[in-house]
C-alpha positions as CSV (number, residue, x, y, z in Angstrom):
1,M,24.2,-5.2,-46.7
2,K,26.7,-7.3,-48.7
3,K,30.4,-6.9,-47.7
4,V,32.3,-4.4,-50.0
5,C,35.7,-3.8,-50.5
6,I,37.7,-0.6,-50.7
7,V,39.9,0.6,-53.6
8,L,43.5,-0.4,-53.5
9,L,44.9,2.9,-54.1
10,T,48.6,1.7,-54.2
11,L,47.7,-0.4,-57.3
12,G,45.0,2.1,-58.8
13,V,42.8,-0.8,-59.2
14,L,39.7,-2.5,-57.9
15,A,39.7,-4.9,-55.0
16,C,36.2,-6.0,-55.6
17,Q,33.2,-4.8,-57.1
18,P,30.7,-2.8,-55.3
19,P,27.2,-4.6,-54.6
20,K,24.8,-4.4,-57.3
21,E,21.6,-3.3,-55.4
22,K,20.0,-0.1,-56.7
23,I,20.6,2.7,-54.5
24,P,18.3,5.8,-54.6
25,E,19.2,9.1,-55.7
26,P,19.6,11.7,-52.9
27,M,17.0,13.7,-51.8
28,L,17.9,16.8,-53.7
29,E,16.5,19.3,-55.8
30,K,15.7,17.8,-59.2
31,Q,19.0,17.7,-61.2
32,V,18.5,20.8,-63.1
33,T,21.5,22.0,-60.9
34,K,23.5,20.5,-58.5
35,P,24.3,21.6,-55.1
36,V,27.2,23.9,-54.4
37,I,27.8,24.2,-50.4
38,Y,29.8,27.3,-48.9
39,Q,30.7,26.4,-45.3
40,M,31.6,29.2,-43.0
41,M,32.8,29.4,-39.6
42,T,30.1,31.8,-38.4
43,R,31.7,33.7,-35.6
44,L,34.5,34.4,-37.7
45,F,33.0,35.2,-41.2
46,G,31.9,38.9,-40.2
47,N,34.8,39.5,-37.7
48,K,36.4,42.9,-38.9
49,S,39.0,43.0,-36.1
50,T,42.7,42.3,-37.0
51,T,44.2,42.1,-33.6
52,N,44.7,38.4,-33.6
53,K,45.9,37.9,-30.2
54,S,46.7,34.3,-29.3
55,Y,44.2,33.1,-26.8
56,G,42.9,36.8,-27.1
57,T,39.1,37.3,-25.7
58,L,36.3,38.3,-27.6
59,Q,36.8,42.0,-26.2
60,E,40.4,41.8,-28.0
61,N,39.9,39.9,-31.0
62,G,36.3,40.3,-32.0
63,V,33.7,38.2,-33.1
64,G,31.4,38.1,-36.1
65,K,27.8,38.3,-35.5
66,F,24.5,36.9,-37.6
67,A,23.9,40.6,-38.3
68,D,27.4,40.9,-40.3
69,I,26.0,38.3,-42.8
70,N,23.6,40.7,-44.4
71,E,22.0,40.8,-47.7
72,T,25.2,42.2,-49.5
73,A,27.3,39.5,-48.3
74,L,24.7,36.9,-49.2
75,L,24.6,38.2,-52.4
76,A,28.4,37.8,-53.1
77,I,28.3,34.4,-51.6
78,K,25.4,33.7,-54.4
79,E,27.6,35.0,-57.1
80,L,29.9,32.1,-56.6
81,G,27.3,30.0,-57.8
82,V,26.4,28.8,-54.2
83,T,23.2,27.1,-53.7
84,H,23.5,26.2,-49.7
85,V,25.1,28.0,-46.9
86,W,26.5,25.8,-44.1
87,Y,26.5,27.9,-40.9
88,T,29.0,26.2,-38.8
89,G,28.8,26.9,-34.9
90,V,25.2,28.1,-34.5
91,I,23.9,25.8,-31.7
92,E,25.1,27.0,-28.1
93,H,28.3,25.3,-27.1
94,A,30.6,25.7,-24.3
95,L,32.9,28.8,-24.2
96,L,34.6,31.1,-22.1
97,T,33.2,34.6,-22.7
98,D,30.9,35.5,-19.6
99,Y,26.9,35.7,-20.3
100,S,26.1,34.8,-16.7
101,Q,23.9,38.2,-16.9
102,H,21.7,36.6,-19.5
103,G,21.2,33.6,-17.5
104,I,23.7,31.4,-18.9
105,A,26.1,29.6,-16.9
106,L,29.6,30.3,-17.1
107,D,31.9,27.6,-18.4
108,D,34.8,26.1,-16.7
109,A,38.2,26.6,-18.6
110,D,39.3,23.1,-17.6
111,V,37.0,21.5,-20.0
112,V,36.8,24.2,-22.9
113,K,39.0,24.1,-25.8
114,G,40.2,27.8,-26.5
115,R,38.4,30.7,-25.8
116,A,35.4,30.7,-28.1
117,G,34.9,26.9,-27.5
118,S,34.6,24.1,-30.0
119,P,31.2,24.2,-31.9
120,Y,31.1,20.4,-31.5
121,A,31.0,20.7,-27.7
122,I,27.2,21.2,-27.4
123,K,25.9,22.9,-24.2
124,D,22.2,23.3,-25.0
125,Y,20.8,21.6,-28.2
126,Y,17.8,23.9,-28.1
127,D,19.6,27.4,-27.7
128,I,21.8,29.6,-30.0
129,N,25.6,30.4,-29.3
130,P,25.3,33.8,-27.5
131,D,28.3,35.0,-29.4
132,L,26.7,35.4,-32.6
133,A,23.8,37.8,-31.3
134,T,23.8,41.4,-31.3
135,D,21.3,41.3,-28.7
136,V,22.0,38.2,-26.7
137,K,18.4,37.8,-25.1
138,N,17.2,37.7,-28.9
139,R,19.7,35.5,-30.3
140,M,16.9,32.9,-31.6
141,A,14.9,35.7,-33.3
142,E,18.3,36.9,-35.0
143,F,19.1,33.3,-36.2
144,E,15.7,33.1,-37.4
145,A,16.2,36.6,-39.3
146,L,19.4,35.1,-40.9
147,V,17.5,32.0,-42.3
148,T,14.9,34.2,-43.8
149,R,17.7,36.5,-45.3
150,T,19.4,33.4,-46.9
151,H,16.4,32.1,-48.3
152,A,15.4,35.7,-49.7
153,A,19.0,35.4,-51.4
154,G,18.1,32.4,-53.1
155,M,20.1,29.8,-50.9
156,K,19.2,27.3,-48.5
157,V,20.6,26.9,-44.9
158,I,22.6,23.8,-43.2
159,I,23.5,23.7,-39.8
160,D,25.5,21.1,-37.7
161,F,23.8,18.4,-35.9
162,V,26.1,16.7,-33.3
163,P,24.6,13.7,-32.2
164,N,27.5,11.6,-30.8
165,H,28.6,13.8,-27.8
166,V,27.9,17.0,-25.8
167,A,29.9,19.3,-23.6
168,R,30.7,18.1,-20.2
169,A,28.6,20.8,-18.8
170,Y,25.6,20.2,-20.9
171,K,22.3,21.5,-19.4
172,S,19.6,23.0,-21.6
173,D,18.0,25.9,-20.1
174,A,15.8,26.6,-23.4
175,K,14.2,23.2,-23.9
176,P,10.6,23.2,-24.6
177,A,8.2,22.5,-21.8
178,G,7.7,19.1,-21.0
179,V,11.3,18.0,-22.3
180,K,13.8,16.2,-19.7
181,D,17.4,17.4,-20.0
182,L,19.8,14.5,-21.2
183,G,21.1,12.7,-18.2
184,E,18.1,13.5,-16.2
185,G,16.9,10.3,-14.5
186,D,20.1,8.3,-15.5
187,D,21.0,5.3,-13.3
188,T,24.7,6.7,-12.6
189,S,25.5,3.6,-10.6
190,V,26.2,1.5,-13.7
191,S,28.6,1.9,-16.6
192,F,26.0,1.1,-19.0
193,K,22.1,0.9,-19.2
194,A,20.2,1.3,-22.3
195,S,17.7,3.9,-20.9
196,N,20.7,6.1,-19.9
197,N,21.6,9.0,-22.1
198,F,25.4,8.7,-20.9
199,Y,28.0,6.1,-20.2
200,Y,29.4,6.2,-16.7
201,L,32.7,5.0,-14.8
202,P,31.2,4.4,-11.5
203,G,33.5,5.2,-8.4
204,Q,35.8,7.4,-10.5
205,T,35.9,11.3,-10.6
206,F,36.8,13.1,-13.8
207,Q,40.1,14.6,-14.0
208,P,40.8,17.3,-16.9
209,P,44.2,16.7,-18.6
210,A,47.1,17.6,-16.2
211,R,48.7,19.4,-19.0
212,Y,45.9,21.6,-20.1
213,N,46.2,25.0,-18.5
214,P,46.3,27.5,-21.1
215,L,44.7,30.5,-19.0
216,A,46.6,29.4,-15.5
217,Q,47.9,33.2,-15.1
218,E,44.4,34.8,-15.4
219,K,42.6,32.4,-13.2
220,A,42.5,33.3,-9.6
221,T,42.4,30.3,-7.4
222,S,39.0,31.2,-6.0
223,E,37.6,31.5,-9.6
224,D,38.8,28.0,-10.9
225,K,36.1,25.5,-9.7
226,K,38.5,22.5,-11.2
227,F,35.5,21.1,-13.0
228,L,33.6,18.4,-10.8
229,E,32.2,15.5,-12.4
230,N,31.5,12.4,-10.3
231,P,31.2,9.7,-11.4
232,A,33.0,10.7,-14.5
233,K,31.4,10.1,-17.8
234,V,32.8,8.5,-20.8
235,T,34.6,10.9,-23.3
236,G,32.8,11.5,-26.6
237,N,35.6,9.6,-28.7
238,D,34.6,6.5,-26.7
239,Q,37.4,6.8,-24.2
240,F,36.5,4.8,-21.0
241,T,38.7,6.6,-18.7
242,A,38.2,9.3,-15.9
243,T,41.5,10.7,-17.2
244,P,41.6,11.4,-21.0
245,G,44.6,12.8,-22.6
246,I,44.9,16.4,-24.0
247,N,44.6,15.1,-27.3
248,E,41.3,13.2,-26.8
249,W,37.9,14.9,-26.8
250,F,38.2,15.4,-23.3
251,E,35.8,18.3,-23.3
252,T,32.9,16.2,-24.5
253,I,31.0,13.2,-23.0
254,K,29.5,10.3,-25.2
255,L,25.8,9.7,-25.8
256,N,24.4,6.4,-25.1
257,Y,22.2,5.1,-28.0
258,G,21.7,1.9,-26.5
259,V,24.9,0.2,-27.7
260,D,27.0,-1.7,-24.7
261,I,30.4,-0.6,-26.1
262,Q,32.4,-2.6,-23.6
263,N,30.1,-5.7,-24.2
264,N,31.0,-6.7,-27.7
265,R,28.9,-3.6,-28.8
266,N,25.7,-5.4,-28.1
267,K,22.6,-3.5,-29.4
268,H,19.7,-2.8,-27.0
269,F,17.2,-0.9,-29.5
270,D,14.1,-2.5,-28.1
271,P,12.4,-0.6,-26.4
272,I,13.7,2.6,-28.5
273,P,16.4,4.1,-26.4
274,N,15.6,7.6,-24.9
275,T,18.4,9.1,-26.5
276,W,16.9,8.2,-29.9
277,V,13.7,10.1,-29.1
278,Q,15.6,13.2,-27.9
279,M,17.7,13.5,-30.9
280,K,14.9,13.1,-33.3
281,D,13.0,15.6,-31.4
282,I,16.0,18.2,-31.6
283,L,16.0,17.7,-35.3
284,V,12.6,18.2,-36.0
285,Y,12.7,21.3,-33.8
286,W,15.3,22.9,-36.0
287,A,13.8,21.8,-39.3
288,Q,10.6,23.7,-38.1
289,K,12.6,27.0,-38.0
290,G,13.4,26.8,-41.6
291,V,16.7,24.9,-41.7
292,D,17.0,23.0,-44.8
293,G,19.8,20.6,-44.0
294,F,21.9,19.1,-41.4
295,R,25.7,18.0,-41.5
296,C,25.8,15.3,-38.9
297,D,29.1,15.3,-37.1
298,M,30.8,11.9,-37.0
299,A,27.5,10.4,-38.0
300,E,29.1,6.8,-38.2
301,M,29.9,6.9,-34.4
302,V,26.1,6.5,-33.9
303,P,24.3,3.4,-34.9
304,V,22.9,3.4,-38.6
305,E,19.7,1.9,-36.7
306,F,19.1,5.3,-35.1
307,W,19.4,7.1,-38.5
308,Q,17.3,4.5,-40.2
309,W,14.6,5.5,-37.6
310,A,15.0,9.2,-37.1
311,V,15.7,10.3,-40.6
312,P,12.4,9.4,-42.0
313,Q,10.6,10.8,-39.2
314,V,12.4,14.1,-39.6
315,K,11.4,14.3,-43.4
316,A,8.1,13.5,-42.8
317,A,7.8,16.7,-40.5
318,A,10.0,18.7,-42.9
319,P,10.2,17.0,-46.3
320,H,12.9,19.6,-47.8
321,V,15.4,18.6,-45.2
322,I,18.5,16.8,-46.4
323,F,21.2,14.9,-44.1
324,I,24.9,14.9,-44.8
325,A,26.9,12.4,-43.1
326,E,30.5,13.0,-41.7
327,I,32.1,9.7,-42.5
328,Y,35.3,8.1,-42.9
329,N,34.9,4.6,-43.5
330,P,34.1,3.7,-47.3
331,Q,33.0,0.0,-46.2
332,E,30.3,2.0,-44.3
333,Y,29.0,4.3,-47.2
334,R,26.3,2.2,-48.8
335,N,25.1,1.3,-45.2
336,Y,24.5,5.0,-44.2
337,I,23.0,5.7,-47.7
338,H,20.7,2.6,-48.2
339,N,19.8,2.0,-44.4
340,G,20.7,5.2,-42.6
341,K,18.8,7.1,-45.3
342,F,21.6,10.1,-45.6
343,D,21.4,12.0,-48.8
344,L,25.2,13.1,-48.8
345,L,28.7,11.7,-47.5
346,Y,31.8,13.1,-47.0
347,D,34.1,12.0,-50.0
348,K,37.3,12.5,-47.9
349,V,39.4,9.3,-47.5
350,Q,39.2,8.5,-51.3
351,L,38.8,11.4,-53.4
352,Y,40.0,14.1,-51.2
353,D,43.1,12.3,-50.0
354,T,44.0,11.2,-53.7
355,L,43.7,14.9,-54.7
356,R,45.7,16.2,-52.1
357,N,48.4,13.8,-52.7
358,L,48.6,14.6,-56.4
359,T,48.5,18.3,-55.7
360,N,51.8,17.8,-53.9
361,G,53.1,15.6,-56.6
362,Q,52.5,12.4,-55.3
363,G,50.5,9.3,-56.2
364,N,48.9,8.6,-59.5
365,A,46.0,10.0,-61.2
366,N,44.8,6.2,-62.2
367,Y,43.8,6.1,-58.6
368,I,40.9,8.5,-59.3
369,T,39.6,6.0,-62.0
370,G,39.4,3.3,-59.1
371,I,37.8,5.6,-57.0
372,Q,35.1,6.4,-59.3
373,Q,34.5,2.9,-60.5
374,W,33.9,1.8,-57.0
375,L,31.7,4.5,-56.1
376,A,29.8,4.4,-59.3
377,D,26.5,3.3,-57.8
378,I,26.5,5.9,-55.4
379,N,28.5,8.7,-56.7
380,P,25.6,11.4,-56.6
381,H,25.5,11.0,-52.8
382,M,29.2,11.9,-52.5
383,L,30.1,15.2,-51.4
384,H,33.5,16.4,-52.9
385,F,35.4,19.2,-51.2
386,L,39.2,20.5,-50.8
387,E,38.7,22.5,-47.5
388,N,36.7,22.4,-44.6
389,H,37.0,23.3,-41.0
390,D,38.8,20.2,-40.0
391,E,41.3,20.3,-42.9
392,Q,44.4,22.3,-43.7
393,R,44.2,25.3,-45.9
394,I,45.3,24.5,-49.5
395,A,47.5,27.8,-49.3
396,S,49.3,26.8,-46.1
397,K,52.7,25.5,-46.0
398,D,51.2,22.4,-44.6
399,F,49.1,21.7,-48.0
400,A,50.1,23.5,-51.4
401,G,51.7,26.6,-50.2
402,D,49.8,28.2,-53.4
403,P,46.1,28.1,-53.8
404,W,46.6,28.0,-57.7
405,K,48.0,24.6,-57.5
406,A,44.8,23.4,-56.4
407,V,43.2,24.4,-59.8
408,P,43.2,20.9,-61.2
409,A,41.9,19.2,-58.3
410,M,39.0,21.7,-57.7
411,V,38.0,21.2,-61.4
412,I,37.9,17.4,-60.7
413,S,36.2,17.7,-57.6
414,A,33.3,20.0,-59.2
415,T,33.0,18.2,-62.5
416,I,33.9,14.4,-62.4
417,D,30.3,13.3,-61.5
418,K,27.0,14.4,-60.4
419,A,28.0,15.0,-56.8
420,P,27.4,18.2,-54.9
421,V,30.9,20.1,-54.0
422,M,31.9,22.3,-51.2
423,I,34.3,25.3,-50.3
424,Y,35.1,26.7,-47.1
425,F,35.1,30.5,-46.8
426,G,38.4,31.9,-47.8
427,Q,39.3,29.4,-49.9
428,E,38.3,31.4,-53.1
429,V,40.7,34.2,-52.1
430,G,43.6,31.8,-50.9
431,E,43.2,32.0,-47.1
432,P,46.3,30.3,-45.6
433,G,45.0,29.5,-41.8
434,S,48.3,31.1,-40.6
435,G,49.0,31.9,-37.0
436,A,48.8,30.3,-33.6
437,E,45.3,31.5,-32.4
438,G,45.4,29.5,-29.3
439,F,44.4,25.8,-28.7
440,G,44.8,24.6,-32.2
441,G,48.3,26.3,-32.7
442,E,50.2,26.9,-36.0
443,D,48.6,24.0,-37.9
444,G,47.4,25.3,-41.1
445,R,43.9,25.5,-40.1
446,T,41.7,28.2,-39.6
447,T,40.7,28.0,-35.7
448,I,37.6,26.6,-34.7
449,F,38.3,27.1,-30.9
450,D,39.2,30.8,-30.6
451,Y,38.3,34.3,-31.4
452,W,40.2,35.6,-34.4
453,G,40.1,37.4,-37.7
454,V,40.6,35.8,-41.1
455,P,43.1,38.0,-42.7
456,E,42.8,37.0,-46.7
457,H,39.0,36.8,-46.2
458,Q,38.9,40.1,-44.5
459,K,40.5,41.9,-47.6
460,W,37.3,40.3,-49.5
461,M,34.9,41.5,-46.8
462,N,36.4,44.9,-47.0
463,D,35.2,46.4,-43.9
464,G,31.6,45.0,-44.4
465,K,31.4,46.1,-48.1
466,F,31.8,42.5,-49.4
467,D,33.0,43.7,-52.6
468,G,36.9,42.3,-52.6
469,G,38.0,45.9,-52.6
470,K,41.3,44.8,-50.4
471,L,42.1,41.9,-52.6
472,S,45.0,41.7,-54.8
473,D,44.7,41.2,-58.7
474,N,45.9,37.7,-58.0
475,Q,43.3,37.1,-55.5
476,K,40.5,38.6,-57.5
477,G,41.6,36.2,-60.3
478,L,41.4,33.2,-58.0
479,R,37.8,34.1,-56.9
480,Q,36.8,34.5,-60.4
481,F,38.1,31.1,-61.2
482,Y,36.1,29.6,-58.3
483,A,32.8,31.4,-59.5
484,D,33.4,30.3,-62.9
485,I,34.1,26.5,-62.0
486,L,31.2,26.2,-59.4
487,K,28.7,28.1,-61.6
488,F,29.5,25.9,-64.4
489,S,29.6,22.7,-62.8
490,S,26.5,23.3,-61.3
491,T,24.3,24.3,-64.3
492,N,26.0,22.6,-67.3
493,P,24.0,19.6,-68.4
494,A,26.6,17.1,-69.0
495,I,28.0,17.7,-65.4
496,V,24.7,17.9,-63.8
497,Q,23.1,14.9,-65.6
498,G,25.6,13.4,-67.9
499,A,27.7,10.2,-68.3
500,Y,31.1,10.0,-67.0
501,Y,33.7,8.1,-68.9
502,D,37.4,7.9,-67.7
503,L,40.0,8.3,-70.4
504,T,43.0,8.2,-67.9
505,V,43.7,4.4,-68.0
506,F,43.0,4.1,-71.7
507,N,45.7,7.0,-72.6
508,K,48.3,5.6,-70.1
509,Q,47.9,2.3,-71.8
510,Q,48.6,4.1,-75.0
511,G,51.7,6.0,-73.6
512,N,50.0,9.3,-74.3
513,I,50.2,10.7,-70.6
514,P,52.2,10.8,-67.7
515,H,50.9,9.5,-64.1
516,L,50.1,13.4,-63.0
517,V,47.7,13.9,-65.8
518,H,44.0,13.0,-65.6
519,V,41.5,12.9,-68.5
520,F,38.0,12.1,-68.4
521,A,34.8,12.9,-70.7
522,R,31.1,13.9,-69.8
523,V,28.4,13.9,-72.1
524,Q,24.6,14.6,-72.1
525,S,23.0,14.9,-75.6
526,E,25.1,17.2,-77.7
527,E,27.0,18.8,-74.9
528,R,30.3,16.6,-75.0
529,L,33.3,17.7,-72.7
530,V,36.7,16.3,-72.3
531,I,38.2,17.5,-69.1
532,V,42.2,17.5,-68.9
533,S,43.8,18.2,-65.6
534,G,47.6,18.2,-64.9
535,F,49.0,18.1,-61.4
536,N,52.6,18.5,-63.2
537,D,54.9,21.0,-61.9
538,K,56.7,21.5,-65.4
539,P,55.0,22.3,-68.8
540,L,54.2,19.3,-70.7
541,R,52.7,18.2,-74.2
542,V,50.6,15.3,-74.1
543,K,48.7,13.4,-77.0
544,I,44.9,12.5,-75.9
545,K,42.9,9.9,-77.8
546,L,39.1,9.3,-77.3
547,S,38.4,5.7,-76.5
548,D,36.0,3.7,-78.7
549,E,33.5,4.0,-75.9
550,V,33.5,7.8,-75.7
551,L,33.8,8.0,-79.5
552,Q,30.2,6.2,-79.3
553,A,28.8,8.4,-76.5
554,F,29.9,11.3,-78.7
555,N,28.0,10.0,-81.7
556,W,31.3,10.6,-83.5
557,K,31.3,10.4,-87.2
558,Q,34.4,10.2,-89.0
559,E,33.5,12.1,-92.0
560,N,32.8,15.2,-89.9
561,D,35.6,17.4,-88.4
562,Y,35.7,18.1,-84.6
563,V,37.2,21.0,-82.7
564,G,37.3,21.6,-78.9
565,R,37.3,25.1,-77.3
566,D,38.1,25.5,-73.6
567,L,35.3,26.7,-71.6
568,L,37.3,27.4,-68.3
569,R,39.9,30.2,-68.8
570,S,42.1,30.0,-71.8
571,G,39.7,29.9,-74.7
572,M,42.1,27.7,-76.5
573,D,40.9,25.7,-79.3
574,I,42.1,22.4,-80.4
575,G,41.5,20.2,-83.7
576,L,40.9,16.5,-83.4
577,S,41.9,14.0,-85.9
578,K,39.4,11.6,-87.4
579,D,39.8,9.2,-84.7
580,G,39.3,11.2,-81.8
581,T,43.1,12.3,-81.1
582,F,44.4,15.8,-80.3
583,E,47.6,17.1,-78.7
584,V,47.7,19.8,-76.0
585,D,50.2,21.8,-73.9
586,V,49.6,21.2,-70.3
587,P,51.4,24.0,-68.3
588,P,51.6,23.5,-64.5
589,Y,48.6,22.9,-62.3
590,V,46.2,23.7,-65.0
591,S,42.8,22.3,-66.3
592,Y,41.1,22.6,-69.5
593,I,37.3,21.9,-70.1
594,F,37.1,21.2,-73.9
595,K,33.6,21.5,-75.4
596,I,33.6,19.1,-78.6
597,K,31.8,20.6,-81.7
598,N,31.7,19.5,-85.4
């Protein structure tokens, strides 16, 4: 790949043009609709308990089950316009609830974050998180039934694939016959060997973070085994130390894909490393269970050569499967699409970060123009979002404080290009992620580490009726907004298939709009849309003029009279002058989607 440059957001211009090579469309359904992904933290989604004790046990705080995600729940999710459900935390990971009576080894609290554990500290790639099963011994069958229910509701299933690291106590007791366990047969006397599954620190013993002892009062000395690992393995976030800090991924160990990290990151890919084969087989295993897609955790920490080798083989076995990369380096985007064969990438450090800043009254709407220009050749591959399990909730005091302030950001995310869009469960009812649940503390996020009830989401859940019966009128209105924008953006021809034209820079140059207003057009045949979004906190009246490029795309004829009607919420009509100019009032945090007709 040629070298590429990122957008200089401080200037709102391009540092340089992207490479011109043709990037294939993502392997999604033919663009009659575009995907809308609904992420849920599976163990929290159906939990009806409202106890919410910090570091509470499963028995104290409760846990949601696969069975809670019934036909009624799935149809209610479908009503939002959702096409794919991302079930987070399905594969077995380290946790503190005791399932030893079911043959599942008890994890040591020294290397588990929180009570329920991180879903990204995988303990057995071939098994199911026992927390999610009503009958633990039938946990795989219960997951398979959920896949069947989801498909019957007209949606597809995405799960996490965590390729970069595993739990420190990784041991598969559910692997197929003939499969060797990760680390089995490793040469632990050396730090790196291409055929090893892990990296080692010979002569050193792993020590948990000294300050990490959240359950000290509950652990009798005889029960606390003080997790033993000798020689120490390298921590999941590439920390070559036997004493990782509490803010590191200390509960995980790094997988070895044949890259000698400490020796200039030299690559040893011939012969194919054992880890590659193991990971490819795991992907095929889950794809053959009906999983339709994998959200690949920290995909850029795994060499792109692995994905280039593995993804085609998985798709040969299961052609329907899509791959989504969690990736944060824009300079690697085209590499992971073109060479790594990913269908979708996180659009976090560009569009998400810019929209978050604008929601908080910072930055400039021109920045979006630069982002869209730089991503023009790969836009259909970018997955837009405003919330996920890693990010702070919009309604939290750490973000916007008011979920309605994100209306313009959500409209832009959903309509600016052909790319799919994602929401996180509870986002649609203004869940603020409040409470010091346990390991994560009061951080504006919904916990991924502990057992918890999600209060505003529970009001929509309404004791399992999934009818919004306990929502306020304000929350019902918010959920309706999300349903409207998601359904519209996933089916409107101009959004799904049409061309994009920026109008922000042009109108700023004309002195028509301030820096917190964003305008663009989408067009497909006779479907002509002008989308106006205001991040202003005070009412404005702005004048907007269609550029010559947009007038041409709209097949504009000066002898005709044109009007625009807002399709989103207000039903407002606007009249346009012969040269394509109109004026409109922009209240705080509002978007309009004007359909232009003559």
